[in-house]
C-alpha positions as CSV (number, residue, x, y, z in Angstrom):
1,X,170.0,88.1,-61.5
2,X,173.6,87.1,-62.5
3,X,174.5,84.5,-65.1
4,X,175.2,81.8,-62.4
5,X,171.7,82.4,-60.9
6,X,170.1,82.0,-64.3
7,X,172.0,78.8,-64.8
8,X,170.8,77.3,-61.5
9,X,167.1,77.9,-62.6
10,X,167.7,75.8,-65.7
11,X,168.2,72.0,-65.9
12,X,171.8,71.2,-65.3
13,X,172.2,69.7,-68.8
14,X,170.8,73.0,-70.3
15,X,173.2,75.0,-68.3
16,X,176.1,73.1,-69.8
17,X,174.7,73.5,-73.3
18,X,174.2,77.2,-72.8
19,X,178.0,77.5,-72.1
20,X,179.2,75.1,-74.8
21,X,176.9,76.1,-77.7
22,X,175.0,79.1,-79.0
23,X,172.8,76.9,-81.2
24,X,171.6,73.4,-80.2
25,X,168.6,71.2,-80.5
26,X,167.4,68.6,-78.0
27,X,167.2,65.1,-79.6
28,X,166.3,63.0,-76.6
29,X,166.2,63.1,-72.9
30,X,165.6,60.3,-70.4
31,X,166.0,59.5,-66.7
32,X,165.6,56.3,-64.7
33,X,166.6,55.2,-61.2
34,X,170.3,55.2,-61.9
35,X,171.0,57.5,-64.9
36,X,170.1,60.8,-66.5
37,X,170.9,61.3,-70.2
38,X,170.3,64.0,-72.7
39,X,171.4,64.2,-76.4
40,X,171.6,67.3,-78.5
41,X,172.7,68.3,-82.0
42,X,175.0,71.3,-82.0
43,X,174.8,74.1,-84.6
44,X,177.5,76.5,-83.3
45,X,180.0,75.9,-80.5
46,X,181.0,78.6,-78.1
47,X,184.1,78.1,-75.9
48,X,183.5,79.1,-72.3
49,X,186.0,80.2,-69.7
50,X,187.5,77.2,-67.8
51,X,186.3,78.8,-64.5
52,X,182.7,78.9,-65.8
53,X,182.6,75.2,-66.8
54,X,184.4,74.3,-63.5
55,X,181.7,76.2,-61.6
56,X,179.0,74.2,-63.4
57,X,180.6,70.8,-62.7
58,X,181.0,71.8,-59.1
59,X,177.2,72.3,-58.9
60,X,176.8,68.6,-59.5
61,X,176.3,66.6,-56.2
62,X,179.6,64.9,-55.3
63,X,177.8,61.5,-55.2
64,X,177.1,61.7,-58.9
65,X,179.3,61.6,-61.9
66,X,178.9,63.5,-65.2
67,X,180.2,62.5,-68.6
68,X,180.0,64.8,-71.6
69,X,180.7,63.3,-75.1
70,X,181.0,65.1,-78.4
71,X,180.8,63.1,-81.7
72,X,181.8,64.9,-84.9
73,X,180.9,64.0,-88.4
74,X,184.4,64.7,-89.8
75,X,186.2,62.3,-87.4
76,X,185.7,59.1,-85.5
77,X,187.5,60.6,-82.5
78,X,185.3,61.6,-79.5
79,X,185.9,64.6,-77.2
80,X,184.8,63.7,-73.7
81,X,184.9,65.1,-70.2
82,X,184.2,63.0,-67.1
83,X,186.0,65.0,-64.4
84,X,185.7,68.4,-62.8
85,X,189.5,68.8,-62.7
86,X,190.6,72.1,-64.2
87,X,193.3,70.4,-66.4
88,X,190.8,67.9,-67.7
89,X,188.4,70.8,-68.5
90,X,191.2,72.8,-70.3
91,X,192.1,69.8,-72.4
92,X,188.4,69.2,-73.3
93,X,187.8,72.8,-74.3
94,X,191.1,72.8,-76.3
95,X,190.0,69.7,-78.3
96,X,186.6,71.4,-79.1
97,X,188.4,74.5,-80.3
98,X,190.7,72.4,-82.5
99,X,187.7,70.6,-84.1
100,X,185.5,73.7,-84.7
101,X,187.2,74.7,-88.0
102,X,186.5,71.3,-89.4
103,X,182.8,71.3,-88.7
104,X,180.9,71.8,-91.9
105,X,177.3,70.9,-90.9
106,X,175.0,71.1,-87.9
107,X,175.0,67.3,-87.1
108,X,177.6,67.3,-84.3
109,X,176.2,65.2,-81.5
110,X,176.7,66.1,-77.8
111,X,175.5,63.7,-75.1
112,X,175.4,64.5,-71.4
113,X,175.1,61.5,-69.1
114,X,175.0,61.6,-65.3
115,X,175.4,58.4,-63.3
116,X,173.4,58.7,-60.0
117,X,174.5,57.1,-56.8
118,X,172.6,56.8,-53.5
119,X,174.1,58.3,-50.4
120,X,172.4,58.2,-46.9
121,X,169.1,57.2,-48.6
122,X,169.3,60.3,-50.9
123,X,169.4,60.3,-54.7
124,X,169.3,63.1,-57.3
125,X,166.5,63.7,-59.7
126,X,167.6,65.9,-62.7
127,X,164.3,65.8,-64.6
128,X,161.2,65.0,-62.7
129,X,159.2,65.0,-65.9
130,X,161.5,62.3,-67.5
131,X,161.6,60.3,-64.2
132,X,157.8,60.3,-64.2
133,X,157.8,59.0,-67.8
134,X,160.1,56.2,-66.8
135,X,158.0,55.2,-63.8
136,X,154.7,55.6,-65.8
137,X,154.8,52.2,-67.4
138,X,151.7,50.9,-69.1
139,X,151.7,48.0,-66.7
140,X,150.6,48.4,-63.0
141,X,153.0,45.7,-62.0
142,X,156.0,47.2,-63.7
143,X,155.1,50.6,-62.2
144,X,155.0,49.1,-58.7
145,X,158.3,47.3,-59.3
146,X,160.1,50.4,-60.6
147,X,158.9,52.4,-57.6
148,X,159.9,49.7,-55.2
149,X,163.4,49.6,-56.8
150,X,163.7,53.3,-56.4
151,X,162.6,53.1,-52.7
152,X,165.2,50.5,-52.1
153,X,167.9,53.0,-53.3
154,X,166.6,56.1,-51.5
155,X,163.7,57.7,-49.6
156,X,164.7,61.3,-50.3
157,X,164.8,62.4,-53.9
158,X,166.7,65.6,-54.3
159,X,165.2,67.7,-57.1
160,X,168.0,69.5,-59.1
161,X,165.4,71.6,-60.8
162,X,163.7,74.6,-59.1
163,X,160.5,72.7,-58.1
164,X,158.8,72.9,-54.7
165,X,159.2,70.0,-52.3
166,X,156.4,67.5,-51.7
167,X,156.1,64.2,-50.0
168,X,154.2,60.9,-49.7
169,X,154.7,58.4,-46.8
170,X,157.3,56.7,-48.9
171,X,159.3,59.5,-50.6
172,X,160.3,63.1,-50.0
173,X,160.8,65.0,-53.2
174,X,163.1,67.6,-51.8
175,X,164.1,70.8,-53.5
176,X,167.9,71.0,-53.4
177,X,167.7,74.4,-51.7
178,X,165.3,73.1,-49.1
179,X,166.3,72.2,-45.5
180,X,163.8,69.3,-45.3
181,X,165.8,66.3,-44.1
182,X,163.1,64.0,-42.5
183,X,162.3,60.8,-44.3
184,X,158.5,60.0,-44.1
185,X,157.8,56.7,-42.5
186,X,154.3,55.3,-42.2
187,X,154.0,54.4,-38.4
188,X,151.9,51.3,-39.0
189,X,153.2,49.9,-42.2
190,X,153.8,46.4,-40.9
191,X,150.4,46.4,-39.2
192,X,148.7,47.5,-42.4
193,X,150.4,44.7,-44.4
194,X,149.4,42.2,-41.7
195,X,145.8,43.3,-41.8
196,X,145.8,43.1,-45.6
197,X,146.7,39.5,-45.4
198,X,143.8,38.8,-43.0
199,X,141.0,40.5,-44.9
200,X,141.9,40.4,-48.6
201,X,143.4,38.0,-51.0
202,X,146.1,39.7,-53.1
203,X,147.5,37.1,-55.4
204,X,150.8,39.0,-55.9
205,X,151.4,39.8,-52.2
206,X,154.6,37.7,-52.1
207,X,156.3,40.2,-54.6
208,X,154.7,43.5,-53.6
209,X,154.6,45.2,-50.2
210,X,153.4,48.7,-51.2
211,X,150.6,50.4,-49.3
212,X,148.3,53.1,-50.7
213,X,150.0,55.7,-48.4
214,X,153.1,55.4,-50.7
215,X,151.2,57.2,-53.4
216,X,149.2,59.8,-51.4
217,X,150.6,63.3,-51.3
218,X,150.7,64.4,-47.7
219,X,152.9,67.5,-47.9
220,X,153.0,70.1,-50.6
221,X,151.7,69.9,-54.2
222,X,153.1,67.2,-56.4
223,X,154.5,67.9,-59.9
224,X,151.7,67.3,-62.3
225,X,153.3,64.3,-64.0
226,X,154.0,62.6,-60.7
227,X,150.6,63.6,-59.4
228,X,148.8,62.1,-62.4
229,X,150.8,58.8,-62.1
230,X,150.5,58.5,-58.3
231,X,146.7,59.1,-58.4
232,X,146.3,56.1,-60.8
233,X,148.5,54.0,-58.5
234,X,146.5,55.3,-55.5
235,X,143.3,54.0,-57.1
236,X,144.8,50.6,-57.9
237,X,146.5,50.1,-54.5
238,X,143.5,51.3,-52.5
239,X,141.2,48.8,-54.4
240,X,143.7,46.0,-53.8
241,X,143.4,46.7,-50.1
242,X,139.6,46.9,-50.2
243,X,138.4,44.2,-52.6
244,X,138.1,40.5,-51.6
245,X,140.4,39.4,-54.4
246,X,142.9,41.1,-56.6
247,X,145.6,40.2,-59.0
248,X,148.1,42.1,-61.2
249,X,147.5,40.6,-64.6
250,X,150.0,39.6,-67.3
251,X,148.5,42.3,-69.6
252,X,149.5,45.0,-67.2
253,X,146.1,45.7,-65.5
254,X,144.6,44.6,-62.2
255,X,141.8,42.1,-61.8
256,X,139.4,42.9,-58.9
257,X,136.5,41.2,-57.2
258,X,134.4,42.8,-54.5
259,X,131.7,40.8,-52.6
260,X,129.1,43.2,-51.1
261,X,125.4,43.4,-51.5
262,X,126.3,42.8,-55.1
263,X,129.3,41.0,-56.5
264,X,131.5,43.3,-58.6
265,X,134.2,42.0,-60.9
266,X,136.3,44.5,-62.9
267,X,139.6,44.4,-64.8
268,X,141.2,47.9,-64.6
269,X,143.8,48.9,-67.3
270,X,146.1,51.7,-66.3
271,X,145.7,53.7,-69.5
272,X,142.0,53.4,-69.4
273,X,141.7,55.5,-66.2
274,X,140.9,58.9,-67.5
275,X,139.2,60.3,-64.4
276,X,141.3,60.1,-61.2
277,X,138.8,61.9,-58.9
278,X,137.9,58.6,-57.2
279,X,141.5,58.3,-55.9
280,X,140.8,60.4,-52.9
281,X,137.5,58.6,-52.2
282,X,139.1,55.2,-52.2
283,X,142.1,56.3,-50.2
284,X,139.7,57.7,-47.5
285,X,137.8,54.4,-47.4
286,X,141.0,52.5,-47.1
287,X,142.3,54.8,-44.3
288,X,139.0,54.4,-42.5
289,X,139.2,50.6,-42.7
290,X,142.8,50.2,-41.7
291,X,143.1,52.9,-39.0
292,X,141.7,51.9,-35.6
293,X,138.7,49.7,-34.8
294,X,137.8,46.2,-36.0
295,X,139.0,46.0,-39.6
296,X,137.0,42.8,-40.3
297,X,133.7,44.5,-39.4
298,X,134.6,47.7,-41.2
299,X,135.7,46.2,-44.5
300,X,132.4,44.1,-44.6
301,X,130.3,47.3,-44.2
302,X,132.5,49.2,-46.7
303,X,132.2,46.4,-49.4
304,X,128.4,46.4,-49.0
305,X,128.0,50.1,-49.4
306,X,130.5,50.4,-52.2
307,X,128.7,47.7,-54.2
308,X,125.5,49.8,-54.3
309,X,127.2,53.2,-54.9
310,X,128.7,52.4,-58.3
311,X,127.5,53.5,-61.7
312,X,127.0,50.5,-64.0
313,X,129.0,48.4,-61.5
314,X,132.3,50.1,-62.5
315,X,134.6,50.5,-59.6
316,X,136.2,53.7,-60.8
317,X,132.7,55.3,-61.0
318,X,132.3,55.5,-57.2
319,X,130.6,58.7,-55.9
320,X,132.2,61.1,-53.4
321,X,129.5,60.7,-50.8
322,X,130.2,56.9,-50.4
323,X,132.5,57.4,-47.5
324,X,129.7,59.3,-45.6
325,X,127.3,56.4,-46.3
326,X,129.9,53.9,-45.0
327,X,130.3,56.0,-41.8
328,X,126.5,56.1,-41.3
329,X,126.2,52.3,-41.9
330,X,128.9,51.7,-39.4
331,X,127.2,53.8,-36.7
332,X,124.0,51.8,-37.2
333,X,126.0,48.6,-37.0
334,X,127.6,49.8,-33.7
335,X,124.2,50.6,-32.2
336,X,122.9,47.1,-33.0
337,X,126.1,45.6,-31.7
338,X,125.9,47.6,-28.6
339,X,122.6,46.0,-27.5
340,X,124.1,42.6,-28.3
341,X,127.3,43.6,-26.4
342,X,125.3,44.6,-23.3
343,X,123.3,41.3,-23.4
344,X,126.5,39.3,-23.7
345,X,128.1,41.3,-20.9
346,X,125.1,40.7,-18.6
347,X,125.2,37.0,-19.4
348,X,128.8,36.8,-18.5
349,X,128.2,38.7,-15.2
350,X,125.3,36.2,-14.4
351,X,127.6,33.3,-15.1
352,X,130.3,34.7,-12.9
353,X,127.7,35.4,-10.1
354,X,126.5,31.8,-10.3
355,X,130.0,30.6,-10.2
356,X,130.6,32.6,-7.0
357,X,127.4,31.3,-5.4
358,X,128.5,27.8,-6.2
359,X,131.8,28.4,-4.6
360,X,130.0,29.7,-1.5
361,X,127.8,26.6,-1.4
362,X,130.8,24.4,-1.7
363,X,132.4,26.1,1.3
364,X,129.1,25.8,3.3
365,X,128.8,22.1,2.5
366,X,132.2,21.4,3.9
367,X,131.3,23.3,7.1
368,X,128.1,21.3,7.4
369,X,129.9,18.0,7.0
370,X,132.4,19.0,9.7
371,X,129.6,20.1,12.1
372,X,127.6,16.9,11.5
373,X,130.6,14.6,12.0
374,X,131.9,16.3,15.2
375,X,128.4,16.7,16.6
376,X,127.8,13.0,16.2
377,X,130.9,12.2,18.3
378,X,130.0,14.8,20.9
379,X,126.5,13.5,21.0
380,X,127.8,9.9,21.6
381,X,130.0,11.2,24.4
382,X,127.2,13.0,26.2
383,X,124.7,10.2,25.6
384,X,126.8,7.9,27.7
385,X,126.4,10.1,30.8
386,X,122.7,10.8,30.0
387,X,122.1,7.0,29.8
388,X,123.8,6.6,33.2
389,X,121.4,9.2,34.7
390,X,118.4,7.6,33.2
391,X,119.4,4.1,34.3
392,X,119.7,5.2,37.9
393,X,123.4,5.0,38.1
394,X,125.4,7.9,39.5
395,X,126.9,10.0,36.7
396,X,130.6,9.5,36.3
397,X,133.3,9.8,33.7
398,X,134.0,6.1,33.6
399,X,134.7,4.8,30.1
400,X,134.5,1.1,29.6
401,X,136.3,-0.9,27.0
402,X,133.2,-1.3,25.0
403,X,132.4,2.4,25.1
404,X,136.0,3.2,24.1
405,X,135.9,0.8,21.1
406,X,132.6,2.4,19.9
407,X,134.3,5.8,20.2
408,X,137.2,4.7,18.1
409,X,134.8,3.4,15.5
410,X,133.0,6.8,15.4
411,X,136.3,8.6,15.1
412,X,137.5,6.4,12.2
413,X,134.2,7.0,10.5
414,X,134.6,10.7,11.0
415,X,138.2,10.6,9.5
416,X,136.8,8.7,6.5
417,X,134.0,11.4,6.1
418,X,136.7,14.1,6.4
419,X,138.8,12.5,3.7
420,X,135.8,12.0,1.4
421,X,134.6,15.5,2.0
422,X,137.9,17.0,1.1
423,X,138.2,14.9,-2.1
424,X,134.7,15.9,-3.0
425,X,135.6,19.6,-2.5
426,X,138.7,19.1,-4.6
427,X,136.6,17.6,-7.5
428,X,134.0,20.3,-7.2
429,X,136.8,22.9,-7.3
430,X,138.2,21.4,-10.5
431,X,134.7,21.4,-12.0
432,X,134.2,25.0,-11.0
433,X,137.5,26.0,-12.6
434,X,136.6,24.0,-15.8
435,X,133.2,25.6,-15.9
436,X,134.8,29.1,-15.7
437,X,137.2,28.3,-18.5
438,X,134.3,27.1,-20.7
439,X,132.5,30.4,-20.1
440,X,135.5,32.3,-21.3
441,X,135.8,30.1,-24.4
442,X,132.1,30.4,-25.2
443,X,132.3,34.2,-25.4
444,X,135.8,34.5,-26.9
445,X,134.4,34.2,-30.4
446,X,131.8,37.0,-29.7
447,X,134.0,39.7,-28.2
448,X,137.6,40.5,-28.3
449,X,140.2,39.0,-25.9
450,X,141.0,42.3,-24.4
451,X,137.4,43.2,-23.8
452,X,136.6,39.8,-22.3
453,X,139.6,40.2,-20.0
454,X,138.3,43.6,-18.9
455,X,134.8,42.3,-18.2
456,X,136.2,39.4,-16.2
457,X,138.5,41.8,-14.4
458,X,141.5,39.6,-15.4
459,X,139.8,36.6,-13.7
460,X,139.9,38.4,-10.3
461,X,136.5,37.1,-9.1
462,X,137.3,33.5,-10.2
463,X,140.7,33.6,-8.4
464,X,139.1,34.9,-5.3
465,X,136.4,32.2,-5.4
466,X,139.1,29.5,-5.8
467,X,141.2,31.0,-3.0
468,X,138.0,31.1,-0.8
469,X,137.3,27.4,-1.4
470,X,141.0,26.5,-0.7
471,X,141.0,28.6,2.5
472,X,137.7,27.2,3.8
473,X,138.8,23.7,3.0
474,X,142.1,24.2,4.7
475,X,140.6,25.7,7.9
476,X,137.9,22.9,8.1
477,X,140.6,20.2,7.7
478,X,142.6,21.8,10.6
479,X,139.5,22.2,12.8
480,X,138.3,18.7,12.1
481,X,141.6,17.2,12.9
482,X,141.9,19.3,16.1
483,X,138.4,18.4,17.3
484,X,139.1,14.7,16.7
485,X,142.5,14.9,18.4
486,X,141.0,16.6,21.5
487,X,138.2,14.0,21.7
488,X,140.7,11.2,21.3
489,X,143.0,12.5,24.1
490,X,140.0,13.0,26.4
491,X,138.5,9.6,25.8
492,X,141.9,7.9,26.0
493,X,142.6,9.6,29.4
494,X,139.2,8.7,30.7
495,X,139.6,5.1,29.6
496,X,143.0,4.8,31.3
497,X,141.6,6.2,34.5
498,X,138.7,3.7,34.4
499,X,141.0,0.9,33.7
500,X,143.4,1.6,36.6
501,X,140.4,2.4,38.9
502,X,139.3,-1.2,38.5
């Protein structure tokens, strides 16, 4: 391994120190979302080749900017480098060389500061250990805020150390030599947040939109410092999405209330979580609740089971087999609900069948009224000629004035009956339609809208019934009018013949 390869396996700051000094001591090191900084005391300087220092500065991502400052004890002047330009590097090394003869102790201070900029949702991480220290605040709320600020700057965190890549649904911690470019995006993030608002009361929801998936490692193995921090955040965030009530407190903890078979109230302080084994259990429960199915039913069962699976009613003492118990409880719940579902479905089918029968009866009643009315007129017509035969007169088609007036009266009565029948049909149709709507509303609270729509076949039967009533009503109205018209023409012709025959 050549010297450059050795340098690339070191932190970038250490690579610079190895070139500039043969003896040095680390005083402090820190990193946050925007800056990396490391301070050293120098025992003995060494003057590298300009090309070596240039090669190191060129290893720095172009989006970032490095500043090296040296503060001596014998002068107030500072030697600084903030460019990768060769002339600037030559001048920097020359100034160091001029000051070396005047150094009389080992208190010369050297500071390396790197300003980090985001580019295409990518930002550099120079010390994941120090970044973890920065993010690992004693307060849950400040932790969430710092991570949210980082996520606003970038989704891909490029590791400048030789550390394997790993990912959550929010971040990809990418080794700088890796070809991983995809940014993890939870496919149902908005839906999860919407469901959280429906089934939990998170007092700080207006200021925090994290989801537990943000802290769950889904690819690779996380650096131990990040892993330890994210597991604590995974516990807190999962509980916030499971408990009835939660609030990030002013003291830095999280206050939780879970209403199950027992009511559990806990205040969890971040530094008090020593065992993070429950992180996976709570994340599995959260995932089960929020992925597929009825979240309201699921979270009710989960809360009940969790409340009886805790040691001394401490939320972080949950047992690993709780998720299995929740699954079993849900299966029992589904079996009980299946019987109820079948009963409801049968009742709906019965109601629809009765509605169809009523529609059929309405259509039949219209036909009966039509037949009765027309039959009455025809009966009157033929009774005239039957009366003539019985009275001994020769049968003829003579229609007297009196007979014609009685016929007109019968026809007017028939028209009134027709009008009344059609209005009655219209009223009954409206009642039938209203009754069907009431059936839908009655069962809408018991089963889902989509399932009700499927059972009712998108109202197909009801639409067919209404169309059948309309069709029968229209046909009867036409036949009634046609029958009366024919009788009117016939009687009018006969009356005119009788009139002129006189």
